[in-house]
N, C-alpha and C positions, 0 to 999 in steps of 0.2 A: 504494500500500500504506500502511496505517496505521502510525504509529509506536507503539512500546511504551514506556510510562512506568514507571520504576522506583519503588521505595517512597518515594523522596525527592520524587516528584511532578513531575519534570522529564524531558524527553527527553535522553538522553545524546548529546553531540556534542563533538568536539574543538575546542580554541581555535585560531584562525587569525591570521595576520598579526601575530604578536607581541603580541596583545592581552593585557591583564592575565590572568595565570594560564597563559600559553602556555609559560613556562619559557625564553623567549629573552631575551637581554640586548642593550642598545644597543652600538654600536661605540665603542671607546675609542682613545685615541692621537691623533696629529696628523691622520692621514687622516680618522678618524671625526669629529674636530672640524670639518675643512674641509667634509665632506659635510653636517654639521649646519648650517653657516653658509649653504651654498648651497641648502638645502631650501626648497621653495616655501612661502610663507606660507599658513597655514590660512584657510579661508573664515570668514565671519562666523557662519554657522550652526554650524560645528564649534566655533568659539570660544564661542558661546553655550551649546552642549551641554556643553563642558568646564567652563564657569563653573557651570552648574546642577549638573553631576555632583559638582563639588568641594564644593558646599554642601548638596545634597539626597541624594547617593548614588544618583542615578537609574540609572546604568549597571549597578551591581550588582543593583539591584532588577529592572531589565528583563531582564538576563541570567538571573536566577533564575526569572522567571515568564513571560516572553513565549513561551517554547518549551514551556510546560506543555501536556500532552496532554489532550484532551477526547474522550470517545467520541461516536459519531454514531448517532442513532436518531430516527425521526420524532417520537416522543412527547416528546422533550426540547424540541421547538419550542413546546410548550404554555406552558412558562415564559417563553419569549421573546415569545410573543404578549402575555402579561400585561405584561412590561416595556415593550414598544414601545407598547402601548395606553396605559400610564401616561404615557409621554413625550408622546404625542399629546394626552392630557388636559391636561397642564401647558401645552403650547404653545397649544392652543386656549383654555384657561382664561385665560391671560394676555391674549389678544386680547379676550375677552369682558369681562374686568374693566375694560378701558379705557372701555367704553361703558355698562356697567350701573350703575345707581344704586340702592343698597340702602336705599330710603327708603319708609316707610309713610305719608308725607304724601299726602293725597287731592288729586287734580287732575282736571280735565275734559279728556278726550282730544280733540285736534284734530290728526289726523295723516293718514298715507297710507292707512290702512285705514278705508275709509268706513263700514262697518257699525257701528263702535264710536264714531264721532264723536258728541260730546256726552255720552258715558257717563262717570260718575264712577268713578275707579280710583286705585290707589296709583301713586306715581311709579316703583316697581319694575316694575309691570306695564307702564306706559307706556314705560319704557326698553327693556323686552323687545320690545315691538312696534316700537320704533324700530330696534333691532338687526336685527329680522327683515325690515323693509321699507325702511329708509332707509340703514343702514350698508352700505357696499360689501362684499359677501361675508359679511355678518353672519349671514344665515339658514344659509348653507352651514357656517360655523364652528360655529354653534349645534348644528346637526344632527350634524356630525362629533363634537362634544364629547359629545353625548348617546349616540351609537352607540358611541363609544370607551369610555364608562363601562359600557355593557352588556357589551361584549366583554371589558373588563378584568375585571369580576366573573365573567363566565362562564369566562374563561380561568383565573382563580384557582381556581374550583371544580373544573374538569376537571383542572387541574394537581395540585391537592391529592388528587383521587381517584386519579390515576395514582401519586402518591407513596404513597398509602395501600395500594392494591392490590398494589404491587410491594415493599412493605416498605422504601422508601427513607427512612423516618423513623427507622429504628433507629440505635443508637449508631454514630457520634458526631453524628448529625444531629437529635437531639431538639430542640435549641434552634432550629434552622432551621425545624423544623415549627411551633414556637410563633410564630416570626416570621411565617411564612406565614399561620397562623391569625389572628394579630393584624391582619395586612394585610387579610384577608377581612372581619373584623368592622369595622375602620375604614372599609373600602370601602363596607360597607352603610350606615354612618352618614353618610359623605360623600355617597353617592348620595341619601339621604333629604334632607339639608340642601340640596343643589344642586337637587333636584327641586322643593323648596318655594320657592326664591328668586323665581321669576317672579310668584308670588302670583296665579295664575290659579285658576279655579274647581276644576279637577281636583286641583292640588297642594294647594289649601286644604282640600279634602275629606280628603286624606291626612293633613294636619297635624291636622285635627279628630279623625281616627281615633286618631292618636298621643296627642293630649291626653286622649281618653277612656281609653286604656290607662293613662296615667300617673295619672289620677284614681282608678283602681281600686286603687292601692297603698294598703294599710291605713295609717292614722295620718298618713303624710307625703305622700300623693299630692297633696292640695290644695296643700301648700306647694311641692312640686316644680313643679306646673303654674304657680303664681303666679310662682315664681322664673324659670321658663323664658320665659313670655310677658310678664312685667312687669306682671301684673295679671290681670283676668278675660279669658278667651279672647274674641276673638283678640288683643286688646291692640294696641299700636303699636310694640313693640320687637322682635318675633320676627324680622323680615327683617334688621334691622340687627345682630341677634345671630347669626343663621345665617350671615351673609356672612363675617365674619372666621373663623368656625369652618370654613366650607367652603373658602375660598380661601387660608387661612394656617395655621391650627392643625393641622387634620387632614392636609392635603397635606405639611406640614413633617414631621410625625411619620412619615407613610408614606414619604416620601423617605428619611428616616434608616433606617427599617426595610428598605427596598429595598437601600440601600447595604450595610447590615450583612448582609442575606441573601446578596448577591452575594459579599461578602468571605468568608463562610463556605463558599459553594459553591466559591470559588476555593481556599480554604485546604484543605478536605477533598478527597481524591481523588474525582472525579466517579463516581457510581454507574454501573454498566453491566449490561447484560443478560447472562445466562450464555452461555458459548460457549468454544471452544478458545482457550487462551492468556489467558483472563480469570480472575483470581483476586483474593484480598483484598490482594495486594501489588503488583499491576501494573494499568495501564490501557492498553487498546488503542484508538487513535483517531488524530486529527489534531492537530497543534500549534495552540496558541492564535493565534500569529502565523506566517504570514499567513493560513492556511487558514480557521480558525474565525472570525476577525475579518471576512474577506471575505464569508463566508456570512452572518454576523450582520448586516453592513451591508446586503447585498442583501435580506435578509428584513425588515429594518426598513422599507425603502421599499415592499416588497410589502404589509406590514400597513398602512402609512400610505395606500397607494394604494387598498386595498380599503375602508378606512374612509372615504376621500374619495368613492369611488363610492357607498357606502351613504348618506352624507350628501347626495349630489347627487340620487339617484334615489328614495330611500325617505323619505317624510315621517315624522317622529317628533315627538311632543309639539307639535302645532299649537295653541299657547296662544290664538291669536286666535279659534279655533273654540269655545273653552270660555268665554271672557269673564272678567272680573275676579272675584275671590273675594268672595262675600257670605255671611255666617254663616247667612242664612235659606234658602240654596239648596244643593242637592246635585247634582252631575253624574250623569246617568244612565249606568250602566255604568262607574262609577269603579273603576279597577283600579290597583294599584301596579305598578311595574316587577317583572319576574319574580323578582328576588332578594329582594324583600320579601313575595312571595306566600305563602311558608312561614309567616311570623308572622301574616299576616292570615287565612290558612286556619285556623290554630289557634283564633282568636277567633270566626270566623264559624260554625264547626260546633259550638262548645261550647254546651251548653244554657244558657238564661238562669237561672242559679242565683245567688240572692242571700240574704243573711242580715241581718235587722234586729234589732239588740239595743242597748239603752241609748241609743236615739235616734240610732244610727249605722247606716249601710247598708254591708255588706261585699259588693261585687260580685264574687263568686267566678267567675261566668261569663266575666268578662274577666280577672281577676287570675290565675287558674290558668293559662290558656294564655299570658298575658303573661310569667309566670314560667317556663313550660316552655321557651320559646324559648332564653333564655340557658343553661338547664340542659342542653339537648340540644347546644348549641354547646360548652359546657364539657366535655361528655363526649368530644367529638371532639378537643379540645385535649389532654386528659390520656391519650388512648388509648395513645400510644407508651410512656408510663411504666407503665401498667397491664399491657400485654403483656409488657414486660421483667420486671415483677415476677412475673407468672404463670409465664412460661417460665424465669425465672432466668438468662436469657441476658445476659451482660455483655460479650460480645465486640464488636469493631468489625465492621461489615458494609458492604462496598463492592460486592458482587454482588447484584443484585436477585433477588427471588423471582418465579417464574411464578405468577400468581394461582391456577391450578389446584392447585398444590402446597401451598397454605395455605388449604384450603377454609373453615375457620372464619372467618378474617379476611375473605376474599372475600365470604362469605355475610353477615357483619355489614355490610360496605360496601353491598352490594346492598339489604339491608333498610333501611338509612338512606336510600338514594336512592328506594326505594319509598315510604317515609314522606313524603319531600319531595314526590314527584310527587302523592301523594294529597292532601296539604295544599294544593298548588298548585291542584288542581282545586277544593278547598273555598274557596280565596281568590277564585276566579272563578266561583262557583256561579251568579250571576245571568247571566253571559254564556253559560255552558254551557246554561242553561235557555232563553234567548231564541234562541240560534243553532241549537240542536238540538231545540227545541220539546219540552223535558222539564219535568217538575215540579221546581221548586226545592226542595220538601220532600223529594222522592225523592232528589235529588242530595245534599242535606244528610245524609240518613240513610245513604246509601251511603258517604259520606266518614266518618261517625261509626263505621260498622262496619269500613271498610277501614283506618282508622287503627290498629286493633288487629290485624285479621286479615291485612292486606296485608304488613307487615314479616315476620310469622311465616311466612307462605306463601312469601315471597321467600327467606327464610333457608333453609328446608327444600329448596326446589327448587334454589337455587344450590349448596348443599352437595352434593346428589346429582349435579348436573351436573359439579361439580369432581371428585368421586370417579369418575364415569364416564370423564372425560377422563384421569384418572390410570391407570385400567385400560387405556384405549386406548394410552397411552404405554408401559405395561408390556408389553402384547402386541406393540407395534411394535418395541420393543427386542429382545425374545426371538425373534420370528418374522419380523421384517422388514415392509416396506411392501407392501400389496396392489398388484400390478402390472397386474391386469386380464387377464393371460394365462392361458388355460385349457389344462391339459395332461391327457391321458388316460394313466393308468398301465397297465402290462401286463395287469393283471387286469380292466381295463375301468372303473375308477373315474376320475371327472373331479375334478381339484383345481385351485385357483388358485395360480399361482406367486407367491411372495413375494420381493421384492428386499431383500437385506440392507442395513441402514443403514450409512453410513460411520462410522468411529470418532468424527468430530467430531459427527455427529448423535446417536450414542449418548451421548456425553459431555454434550451439552446436555440430554438427557432424564433423565440419572441423576446430575447433579452436585449436586443439592440434598440437604441433610441431613434426617434424620428422627430427631431426638433424642427419647428417651423423656420423657414428661411428668414434672413434679416430683411426688414422692411423700413422704409423711411417714416411711415406713419403719416397722419394728416399734416399738411403744410400750413394749415390755418387752424388755430386753437379755438376754444369755445368763445373767446372774447373777440374774435375776428383779427387777431394779431398774426401776421405772416411769419412763419418760422423759416429761416434760411437753411438751405441744404446745399452744401458745396458740391463741386463736381466729383470729388472723391467718394462721398457718401452716395451720390446718385449712381455712380458706376458700381459701387459695391452692391447696392440694392438690385440693379439690373442683373449682375452676375449671379447673385444669390438666387434670384427668381428663376433665371435660366438654368442654373446648375442643380438647384435643390428645391425648386418650387413645384407646383402642380404638374403631374405627368412624369415626374422623375422618381417616384416611389409608389409602392402599393401599400396602403395602410395595413399594418399588422393586426391580427385579430385581438380584440380586447377580452378581458375576463367575462364581461357581461355577455358578449356574443357567444363565447364558449359555453357558459352556463345555460343560455337560452337554447342552444342546440342539443346539449347533453342532458337536459332535464327530463326528456322522455325515455321510454324503454327501448325504442328502436333507432336510437341515434347512430348506431354503428352499421346500419344497413343502407 
């Protein structure tokens, strides 16, 4: 059975064995002194623990937090996948750092991979080949590192979507949402820099793509490119600059954010799905020690094992097949990793629109989608604050929403995912064309139309599905669950017998709140005095009515409705 945590965030338990706080006192008098003299000496470990506790206060800290209760649900493992993948990334990255040389100095290759012998390449690419073919376990560690990066970013995206759809970002967890969003953005940049370090033809093509996007920035684009590459592309400094950013700067910031994220998760009572005994002041689950820690340890080795199997059996990023980077060559079918397909899809499907004025060219066909990517991501970052402003809800929330009960938010999330999927298709339009024998122009135009039509269609369909599920829940509460049993009434009519729900099931389906949306109210009071309403309040009222007003929810059944329907003898038929 799970323990129940009180509002203080700890499982209640008595003190034992005269520990601090138990209320017992030591023996006094001659006999007590004699027993104290004859007491066996404490062990070294206990003396060390006492020494540390006297200086760091570890006992009180452990007593206060080691029995903290955490709820249990399979979706909570998504965050653990992110954490353990990040640990694997650090461990494998340290190993690779020992053998990789971030140098742009050109050398002639004479190594174990025969097809590239005699080819001019950078020392960075040569050391990557050495890691892959000459360092013991080097190729396995390289591939585990790459797979862990993909799983880490995928886990963060899915974890944030779980948080979004269930409303786990609401007060007091807005700051933690920003931490997670920042981790996702830094993960994208870290993936790009690490992807570019081997200096192979595929990654070099990606860096060239990024350089073109930077050059499209008006006025300062050229300066930014020269600063990043140390001169005209490709320059000789880009690898040596990416290396400390990838292995030191960004991982250090991310490690700090992960620690801060976990501290806040530990500080706030963990969110939990609705159910009996679960409310805003208590948590039902298992204690942190030993249950949760034992499960977490086992799950870490499970994630590590799966990543090791993927690195052993599934080839990823075979740099020897692409060859070293040359500015005059482009890899056929060059594609970014999935997490950057969103940004590349924006640029690939944008029409080639440019403006020439006063001797300068403004490449809007690249700059507009390049600017849209951070704007879309910024909208995701501020959404918790926008929703709180529109709803006017300033309470703390520790019980999660069922996505069907907040159809507007759910529909917005599905619309964003639809936009991402459409642009991912646009980012790989050449591969779609070659693998499915389609016209690349047809794919491009499909994506251009779907960028606008797809999210709108997904929003409407998702909202209607959520409302339909709400109606089904309402009918289930009032009439019970369909049993599949057919009964003939005395007058010859056949009906299906419905089984009544248990009180716990009814509570789960009806515990959510349906607060009325924010309204301006009358602008003229009873005395005829006009009340001013600024544009911000008017906008808030319009948004609240559109997002949470009539037609956006199905009224949940009331206790009076349930009693009226169940007062008779045949209410289950």
